[in-house]
C-alpha positions as a printed Julia matrix, in Angstrom:
139×3 Matrix{Float64}:
  -80.04  47.21  -56.99
  -80.89  47.66  -60.86
  -77.82  49.01  -62.58
  -78.38  51.08  -65.71
  -76.71  52.83  -67.98
  -78.13  56.27  -69.81
  -77.4   56.55  -73.09
  -78.86  60.12  -74.45
  -80.9   59.95  -71.7
  -82.49  56.41  -72.44
  -81.34  53.75  -69.55
  -80.58  50.3   -70.89
  -79.98  47.61  -68.22
  -76.15  47.33  -67.93
  -73.96  44.35  -67.82
  -73.86  41.74  -64.47
  -71.11  39.15  -64.12
  -71.6   37.02  -61.76
  -71.08  34.1   -59.92
  -73.72  31.78  -59.01
  -73.01  28.79  -56.66
  -74.84  25.69  -57.32
  -76.7   26.52  -60.47
  -77.15  23.58  -63.04
  -75.93  20.88  -60.36
  -71.85  22.49  -60.89
  -69.52  23.61  -58.37
  -69.78  27.12  -60.06
  -71.92  28.78  -63.11
  -71.05  32.22  -64.19
  -73.56  34.58  -65.58
  -72.82  36.98  -67.81
  -76.12  39.44  -69.39
  -78.35  42.35  -68.45
  -78.64  43.03  -64.9
  -81.09  41.02  -63.69
  -82.53  43.47  -61.19
  -82.65  45.79  -64.1
  -84.65  43.26  -66.28
  -87.09  42.48  -63.39
  -87.99  46.37  -63.25
  -88.78  46.12  -67.24
  -90.53  43.07  -66.56
  -92.64  44.74  -63.32
  -93.54  47.93  -65.57
  -94.18  45.82  -69.02
  -95.16  41.92  -68.57
  -95.23  41.32  -72.66
  -91.44  42.04  -72.26
  -91.68  44.34  -75.06
  -89.86  47.31  -73.34
  -86.25  46.93  -73.47
  -85.07  50.24  -72.12
  -86.57  52.93  -69.89
  -86.55  56.7   -70.47
  -86.38  58.81  -73.89
  -83.92  60.13  -76.04
  -83.17  63.57  -74.44
  -83.94  65.06  -78.25
  -87.52  64.72  -77.94
  -87.49  65.95  -73.96
  -89.49  69.04  -73.96
  -87.68  70.79  -70.75
  -84.43  69.89  -72.87
  -86.25  71.56  -76.25
  -87.26  74.75  -73.73
  -84.23  75.11  -72.45
  -82.27  75.31  -75.74
  -84.89  77.58  -77.22
  -84.43  79.89  -74.17
  -80.88  79.91  -74.71
  -81.32  81.57  -78.1
  -81.17  78.61  -80.44
  -83.65  77.66  -83.2
  -83.01  73.89  -82.31
  -81.49  71.1   -80.62
  -78.72  70.05  -83.24
  -77.65  73.88  -83.16
  -77.3   73.39  -79.71
  -75.61  70.88  -79.56
  -72.74  71.68  -82.42
  -71.99  74.79  -79.91
  -71.66  72.75  -77.37
  -69.5   70.3   -78.81
  -71.49  67.43  -78.18
  -69.88  63.99  -80.34
  -72.94  61.07  -80.51
  -70.24  58.78  -82.07
  -67.65  59.47  -78.85
  -70.83  58.66  -76.96
  -71.43  55.73  -78.85
  -68.3   54.38  -78.67
  -68.13  54.91  -74.81
  -71.4   52.83  -74.05
  -70.34  50.01  -76.37
  -69.2   48.22  -73.82
  -70.83  49.19  -70.87
  -74.32  48.03  -72.22
  -75.72  44.7   -72.62
  -78.11  42.94  -75.6
  -81.55  41.4   -73.72
  -82.65  39.36  -76.33
  -78.65  38.02  -76.96
  -78.08  35.74  -73.66
  -79.87  33.13  -72.13
  -81.38  33.19  -69.21
  -80.03  30.68  -66.52
  -82.05  27.51  -65.39
  -83.55  28.44  -62.06
  -82.4   26.78  -58.6
  -84.52  24.56  -56.63
  -86.48  27.33  -53.6
  -83.91  27.34  -50.33
  -85.77  25.77  -47.68
  -87.0   28.77  -45.19
  -86.93  27.55  -41.5
  -90.16  29.28  -39.78
  -92.13  28.63  -36.43
  -89.59  26.11  -35.26
  -88.78  22.64  -34.89
  -90.25  19.39  -33.5
  -87.98  16.79  -32.45
  -88.76  13.3   -31.43
  -87.02   9.97  -31.23
  -84.12  11.55  -32.93
  -85.78  12.75  -36.06
  -87.72  15.67  -36.92
  -91.77  15.47  -36.61
  -92.95  18.42  -38.04
  -91.15  21.76  -39.67
  -92.54  25.32  -40.26
  -95.49  27.07  -38.83
  -97.93  24.38  -36.7
 -100.64  26.5   -37.64
 -103.27  27.58  -35.05
 -104.31  26.08  -31.72
 -106.78  23.4   -31.93
 -110.54  24.61  -30.61
 -111.2   23.56  -27.09
């Protein structure tokens, strides 16, 4: 499941720290970078790779602006000042939780795991065929 950090309504991939066993021929390889599931989700939405976050800033949200006007404030900044919103505190709080997408090296791909399906046919002590045996021959 993808992990995201919301910063003012914009969803940014969270940092991920994972141990990937048997990667690059070593016993353990550590991955520190953006959440890989979140990156996959971003790539599925935009295969060009230009998108680095989802959502939009809350000050540009029409529902938020309508709520602010409905409460009698002239603009969002006036409302945020009245409720005590501190943009610097939010930036400081989220600084360690978000990850820069372009500042990491992707791990090398691991060889695909061989999935057993269809069974194994043994003969004379060794494997003759693995996996699906195909369709039945025409009689």
